[in-house]
C-alpha positions in Angstrom: 0.0 0.0 0.0 2.8 2.3 0.8 4.5 1.7 -2.4 1.3 2.4 -4.3 0.7 5.7 -2.5 4.4 6.6 -3.1 4.0 6.0 -6.8 0.6 7.3 -7.5 0.0 9.7 -4.5 1.0 12.7 -6.5 -1.5 11.7 -9.3 -4.3 11.1 -6.8 -3.8 14.5 -5.1 -3.7 16.2 -8.4 -7.0 14.5 -9.5 -8.6 15.9 -6.3 -7.1 19.3 -7.0 -8.5 19.2 -10.6 -12.0 18.3 -9.3 -12.0 21.1 -6.8 -11.0 23.7 -9.5 -13.8 22.3 -11.8 -16.2 22.9 -8.9 -15.0 26.5 -8.5 -16.1 27.0 -12.2 -19.4 25.0 -11.5 -20.8 27.5 -9.2 -20.9 30.4 -11.7 -22.2 28.0 -14.3 -25.2 27.4 -11.9 -26.2 30.9 -12.7 -25.5 30.4 -16.4 -22.3 32.4 -16.3 -19.3 31.2 -18.4 -16.6 32.5 -16.1 -12.9 31.5 -16.8 -11.5 33.3 -13.9 -10.9 30.4 -11.6 -7.2 29.9 -12.4 -6.6 33.7 -11.6 -8.0 33.2 -8.1 -6.2 29.9 -7.8 -2.9 31.6 -8.6 -3.7 34.5 -6.1 -4.4 32.0 -3.4 -1.0 30.3 -4.1 0.9 33.6 -3.9 -0.7 34.4 -0.7 0.3 31.2 0.9 3.8 31.3 -0.7 4.4 34.8 0.6 3.1 34.1 4.1 5.2 30.9 4.3 8.5 32.2 3.0 8.7 36.0 3.3 11.1 37.0 6.2 8.7 39.7 7.2 6.3 37.0 8.5 9.0 34.9 10.2 7.8 35.9 13.7 4.3 35.0 12.9 5.4 31.7 11.6 7.4 31.0 14.7 4.4 31.8 17.0 1.7 29.9 15.1 3.7 26.9 14.0 1.4 24.5 11.9 -1.5 26.8 12.6 0.1 29.1 10.0 -1.1 26.9 7.2 -4.9 27.2 8.0 -4.2 31.0 8.4 -2.9 31.0 4.7 -6.2 29.3 3.6 -8.2 31.8 5.4 -6.2 34.8 4.0 -6.4 33.4 0.5 -10.2 33.0 0.9 -10.8 36.5 2.1 -8.6 38.2 -0.6 -10.0 35.9 -3.4 -13.5 36.7 -2.3 -12.9 40.5 -2.1 -11.2 40.5 -5.5 -14.0 38.4 -6.8 -16.6 40.9 -5.6 -14.7 43.8 -7.1 -14.3 42.0 -10.5 -17.7 40.3 -10.4 -20.0 43.4 -10.0 -18.9 45.0 -13.2 -17.9 41.9 -15.3 -21.2 39.9 -14.6 -23.2 42.6 -16.3 -21.8 40.9 -19.5 -23.2 37.5 -20.8 -21.8 34.5 -22.8 -18.7 34.9 -24.8 -18.2 38.6 -23.6 -18.0 37.4 -20.0 -15.6 34.7 -20.9 -13.4 37.2 -22.7 -13.5 39.5 -19.7 -12.5 36.8 -17.2 -9.7 35.7 -19.4 -8.5 39.2 -19.5 -8.6 39.2 -15.8 -6.5 36.1 -15.6 -3.9 37.5 -17.9 -3.8 40.8 -16.0 -3.0 38.9 -12.8 -0.4 36.9 -14.6 1.4 39.9 -16.0 1.3 41.8 -12.7 2.8 38.8 -10.8 5.5 38.6 -13.3 6.6 42.3 -12.6 6.4 42.4 -8.8 9.4 41.6 -6.7 7.6 40.1 -3.7 6.1 37.4 -6.1 9.5 36.5 -7.4 8.9 37.7 -10.9 9.2 35.3 -13.6 11.2 32.9 -11.4 8.5 32.7 -8.8 8.9 31.6 -5.1 10.7 28.5 -4.2 11.3 26.5 -1.0 7.7 26.7 0.3 7.6 24.5 3.3 5.5 21.3 3.2 2.1 21.6 5.1 2.1 20.3 8.6 5.6 18.7 8.2 4.2 16.1 5.6 7.0 13.8 4.3 5.3 12.4 1.3 3.0 14.1 -1.3 0.2 11.5 -1.0 -0.4 12.8 2.6 -2.0 15.9 1.1 -5.0 13.7 0.4 -5.9 14.4 4.1 -6.2 18.1 3.1 -7.7 18.0 -0.4 -10.0 15.1 0.4 -11.9 16.7 3.2 -12.2 20.0 1.3 -13.6 18.1 -1.7 -16.2 16.4 0.6 -17.2 19.7 2.3 -17.5 21.4 -1.1 -19.8 18.6 -2.5 -21.9 18.8 0.7 -22.1 22.6 0.4 -23.0 22.4 -3.3 -25.7 19.9 -2.6 -27.2 22.0 0.2 -26.9 25.1 -2.1 -28.9 23.4 -4.9 -31.7 22.4 -2.6 -31.9 25.9 -0.9 -33.7 29.1 -2.0 -30.5 30.4 -3.5 -30.0 27.3 -5.6 -33.5 27.6 -7.0 -32.8 31.3 -7.8 -29.6 30.4 -9.6 -31.4 27.7 -11.6 -34.2 30.2 -12.6 -31.5 32.8 -13.8 -29.7 30.0 -15.7 -32.9 29.0 -17.5 -34.3 32.5 -18.2 -32.8 35.5 -16.7 -35.5 37.9 -17.8 -38.3 35.7 -16.5 -36.4 35.3 -13.1 -36.0 39.1 -12.9 -39.8 39.6 -13.6 -40.6 37.0 -10.8 -38.6 39.3 -8.3 -35.2 37.3 -8.3 -32.3 39.9 -8.5 -30.0 38.3 -11.2 -27.0 40.5 -10.5 -27.0 39.8 -6.8 -27.2 36.1 -7.2 -24.7 35.9 -10.1 -22.2 37.9 -8.0 -22.7 35.5 -5.0 -22.0 32.5 -7.2 -18.9 34.1 -8.7 -17.6 34.9 -5.3 -18.2 31.4 -4.0 -16.2 30.0 -7.0 -13.4 32.6 -6.4 -13.2 31.8 -2.6 -12.9 28.0 -3.4 -10.2 28.5 -6.1 -8.2 30.7 -3.7 -8.4 28.1 -0.9 -7.2 25.4 -3.4 -4.3 27.6 -4.6 -3.2 28.1 -0.9 -3.2 24.4 -0.4 -1.5 23.7 -3.5 1.5 26.1 -3.0 3.1 23.8 -0.3 2.1 20.8 -2.2 4.1 22.0 -5.3 6.9 23.5 -3.2 7.1 26.3 -5.7 4.8 28.9 -7.2 5.0 31.2 -10.2 2.9 33.0 -12.9 2.4 29.8 -15.0 -0.1 28.6 -12.4 -2.8 31.1 -13.7 -2.8 31.2 -17.4 -5.2 31.0 -20.4 -4.4 27.4 -20.9 -5.2 26.6 -17.3 -8.6 28.4 -17.8 -9.4 26.1 -20.9 -8.3 23.1 -19.0 -10.6 23.9 -16.1 -13.5 24.5 -18.4 -12.8 21.1 -20.0 -13.1 19.4 -16.6 -16.7 20.8 -16.3 -17.8 20.2 -19.8 -16.5 16.6 -20.1 -17.8 15.6 -16.8 -21.1 17.5 -16.9 -22.1 21.1 -16.0 -25.5 20.2 -14.5 -24.5 17.9 -11.7 -22.0 18.4 -8.8 -20.2 15.1 -9.8 -19.5 16.4 -13.2 -16.5 18.6 -12.5 -15.0 16.0 -10.2 -15.3 13.2 -12.7 -14.2 15.3 -15.5 -11.1 16.7 -13.6 -10.1 13.2 -12.4 -10.5 11.7 -15.9 -8.6 14.4 -17.8 -5.9 14.4 -15.2 -5.5 10.7 -15.1 -5.6 9.8 -18.9 -2.3 11.5 -19.9 -0.5 9.9 -16.9 -1.9 6.5 -17.3 -0.8 6.5 -21.0 2.5 7.9 -20.4 4.1 4.8 -21.8 2.7 5.9 -25.2 5.0 9.0 -25.1 3.6 11.8 -27.3 0.7 9.7 -28.6 -1.0 10.0 -25.1 -1.6 13.7 -25.9 -3.4 12.7 -29.1 -5.5 10.2 -27.3 -6.3 12.9 -24.6 -7.4 15.1 -27.5 -9.6 12.5 -28.9 -11.3 11.9 -25.6 -12.1 15.6 -25.5 -13.5 15.6 -29.1 -15.5 12.4 -28.7 -17.0 13.5 -25.4 -17.9 16.9 -26.8 -19.7 15.4 -29.8 -21.4 12.4 -28.3 -21.9 13.4 -24.6 -23.2 17.0 -24.8 -24.3 16.9 -21.2 -21.0 15.3 -20.1 -20.2 11.9 -18.7 -22.3 12.2 -15.6 -25.3 13.5 -17.6 -25.1 10.5 -19.9 -25.0 8.2 -17.0 -28.1 9.8 -15.5 -30.0 9.4 -18.7 -29.1 5.7 -18.8 -30.3 5.2 -15.3 -33.5 7.0 -15.8 -36.5 4.8 -16.5 -38.0 5.5 -19.9 -41.5 7.0 -20.1 -44.3 4.5 -21.0 -45.0 4.6 -24.7 -48.7 5.3 -25.7 -50.3 2.4 -27.7 -50.7 3.2 -31.3 -54.4 3.7 -32.1 -55.9 1.2 -34.2 -57.2 2.6 -37.5 -60.8 1.5 -38.0 -61.3 -0.8 -40.9 -62.8 0.9 -44.0 -66.2 -0.5 -45.1 -66.4 -1.1 -48.8 -69.8 -0.3 -50.2 
């Protein structure tokens, strides 16, 4: 068991991380908002953790708190990501569809360029030597951090869907004008969903910085935005399990097929194309349809026989 975890522990944790990032994109999609900003908040959370854990200015705080410093970085990342999400979300969420996607991609690129030109973020080189969380010796031990966060996020998402807020988000997704006419304020709920996704992405970033031991501007890029969107679309955007399944699958396939060298990337691309063409509601959506009983068919009415005079 120890050998298995030592070999595949990094991959397992990365799959959990991908599922969480997919869920951070799932929340805005609940309100019908195609936001690609999650990698930006993910990078922000990682920088917050990296700076707090390595910068000499916080050495006294680290000595005083010890291992409690790691939860503090999660909290700080969540607060900063939430505040930035609120500042960005209020003006950006007045846009819709592809225009919102372009605006959030621009936001990710702005954060990337800013982090490349700041000294306390390490510039293009980034921040190295980030201490391991809670003194972990092996990467697989991060399952004890990412696993509980994934479970809590799924429980929160389930309760959110069943609540008044979840019903309002679905109403906005299906028909924003009708929801507004029924007294549901679209902007308020869209910003709420956007901020929830931002907070989750920030926490995941703060947990990932010690896991990766280094952090730089490559963590939040346009490529990362497209990859995160693929997690949701391939897994399914109408079910909380969709981003988890999609993230795990698209993370595992290239690693499992590593023996095929460059051909593994071709196969990974084929998976994306086939799933997009034949599974428009994602893998989880297809499984739901298979498990759903078929409605009874009405008997074909018998045509009365014609009487020949």
